[in-house]
N, C-alpha and C positions, 0 to 999 in steps of 0.2 A: 666818202659817199655814205648816204644815210636814207633810211625810211622815215619820211616826215608825216606828221599827222594831217597836215594840210598847209595851205599857204606857201606852197613851193614855187609859185610863180613870183619870185622875188629875188633880189640880190642877197638877202639874208633871211634865214628862217630857222626856227628852233627844231632841234631833234634830240630825243632822249639818248644819252650816251650809250645805252645798251643796244640801240638800233643803228649804231654807226659801224661801218665796215671799212677795213683798210683797202686802199686803192691797189689792185694788183699791178705788178710791174708791167710797163709797156702800154698801159691803157691811158687814153686821153680822158680829160674830164668830161667831154661830150659822151664818150662811151660809158664812163662811170655813171653818168646821170641816167643811163638806160638800164642799169642793173638792179638797184635795190628792190623797188616795188615789183618789178617783173619777175625776177628770179626768186624772191621770197614767195610770191604767189604760186609759181610753178612748182617749187620744191615742196611747199606744204600740201598743195592739192594733188599733185601727181604722185609724189613719193611717200608722204606721210598719211594723207587721207585715202589716196587711191592705192597705196601699197604696191606700186609698180615694181616688178622684179625683172632681172635679166631673163631673156627668153620669152617674156610675155609680149602681148601686142597692145599698143596704145593707139586709140583713135582720138585725134585732137581736131576740133573744129576751129575754123579761123586760123589755119596754119601759117598764113602770111602776116598775121598781126604780130605785135611785139610779144605777147604771151605765146602765141603759136610758134614763132621762130625760136624762142627760148626752149619751149617744151620739146620740139623736135630734136634740138641739139642735145639736151640733157638726157632724154630718153635713149637716144642712140649711144651716148657716152656711157650709159649704164647698161648697155647690152640688150635693149628692147627693140622690137620691130615697131615701126611707126607708119600709121595710115593717117592722112590728113585731108581736110576739105579746104577748098579755096574757090574764089569766084571768077577766075579767068585762067586761060592757058599760061599767061605770064606768071601769075602767082603760083600756079601749080609747079611750074618749072623752077621757081625760086625755092619752093619747099623741097623739091627733089635735090637741088644743089646743097641744101642744108643737111641732107641725109635721109629724108622721108623715103620709105620703101614704096609707097603708093600715094599719089596725090590725086584726089577726086574733085573734078569741077562740079560743084553742087548745083550749078545752073543747068547742066546738061546731063549729069549722071546721077544715079541713085547710090548714095553712100552706103546704104544698108546692103544692097546686093554686092557692091564692090568689096565691102569688108568681109562678107561671107565668102566670096569667091577666093580672095587672097589668103584666107585662113582655113580653107578647105571645109567651110561650113561651121567652124567653131565660133567665130565672132571675136570681138575685141575684149581683152581682159579688163582694160581701163578705158573709160571714155571721159575726156575733158571737154565740157560743153559750156559755151558762153552765149548760146542762142536761145535755148528754152523753147516755149511754144510747142509747135508740132514736132520739133526735134526730140522732145522728151520721150514720146512713145516710140519714135524711130530709133532712138538710142537703146531702148530696151530690146528692140528687135536685133540691133547690131551687136549687142553685148553677148559675151560668152556666158556659159553657166558659171555661177559664182563671180560674175563680173561686177566691177565697181564703176558707177557713174558719178562723176564729180561735177557739180554745178558751180560756176564762178561768176556768171552774169546772165542777163536776160536781154539780149539784143533784139530778140523777137518779141516774146511776151512772157510774163511771169505766171501766166495761167494757161492750162491745157486740159483737154479731155483725153484721159489715158486709160487703157485697159490694163489694170494692175495685176491681172492674172499672170502675166509674164514675169512680174517681179517675184512672185511666189514660185512659179514653175522653174525659173532659172536661179532662184535663190540670190537675187541681185541685191546689191547695196547701193542706195542713192543718197549721196551726202553732198555737202557744199559748204562754202565758207566765204567770208569777206575779211579783208585785213583791217580796214579802218575801225571797225567796232571792237577789235580785240584789245585785251588788256596789255599794259606795258610788259609784264612778264611773259605773256604769250608771244608777243612780237619779238621780244628779246630771244626767246627760245628758238624761234624760226630763224632769226638773224644768225644766231650761233651755229645752227645746223648748216646754213648756207655758207658761212665762213669755213666750216670744217669740210664740207663735201663738194661745194660748187666752186669756191674761189680758187682752189688748186687747179681745177680744170681750166678756168679762165686764164690763170697765170701761165699754164702750160700751152695755151693757144689751142686747146682742144674744143673749147666752147667760147663763143664771143657774141656780144650783143650786136644785132644787125641794125645799123642805122639807116633809116630811109632818107631823112633830110633833117636839116637844122634851120631854125628861124630865130631871128633876134627876138628878145623878150617883148619888144614893142609890137611885134607882128604875131602875137599869140592868136589873134582871131584868124589869121591866114593859116596858121598851123592847124587850128581846129577845123577850118573849112576843108583842108586836105584830108584830115582824118574822117570827117563826117561824109565826105564823098567817096571814101574807101579807095583812095588812089595810092595809098602807102603800102610798102612792103617792109615790115620791121618797125622800128621805133622812130617817132618824130621827137626831136629834142629842141627845147627852147634854150638859147644861149644868152647868158648875161654878159655884161662887158668884161668881167674878170676872167672869162674862159678863153 
């Protein structure tokens, strides 16, 4: 299995040798397809950039997404407490089954108030955000003193009006990254870290990619329609004839 630069919707595609990872025992190729980009993203942003440690609290938005389901499992495996947001009771229940200590339905609840309540007013040590927009200021409110907010996407908006005084008063760090633009050595370093720290957990059955559904490659449009309608919980995988 491998992190590819692009062109992955194909029977064959190139990948740099340093971005390839061994297939853990007992995993299917469908499950393997759900690992590289997702787990490299989570490892780098939550543990390298966010510096999440055992005993700390992670707030992850989009907990039922591919990234969210991986982040919940890894954070719990490394001894952190996890708060997550999701958009329905079904998705919140799925997050709790994966180990989330608290799942907040963002359509009916205030995740800032919920985070403060469950942490006795302290807030989250690390926030993994893929929404942006008005979540940015709310993340600052939900974060603990010396908290780290890590941006990985902007499903809402890349622009926001923010009161940055909270950034100074709480001594927050707001960082972010994207994989595609990184250099070959950068990606190789992240892949190596995932092989060392994450693959043993997957091989031991302590962490596993959550597969929502699979679609034949020729039905890629239907897979995207499911994702864009936000009906999925976990990863959607495209299967080619060889799988």
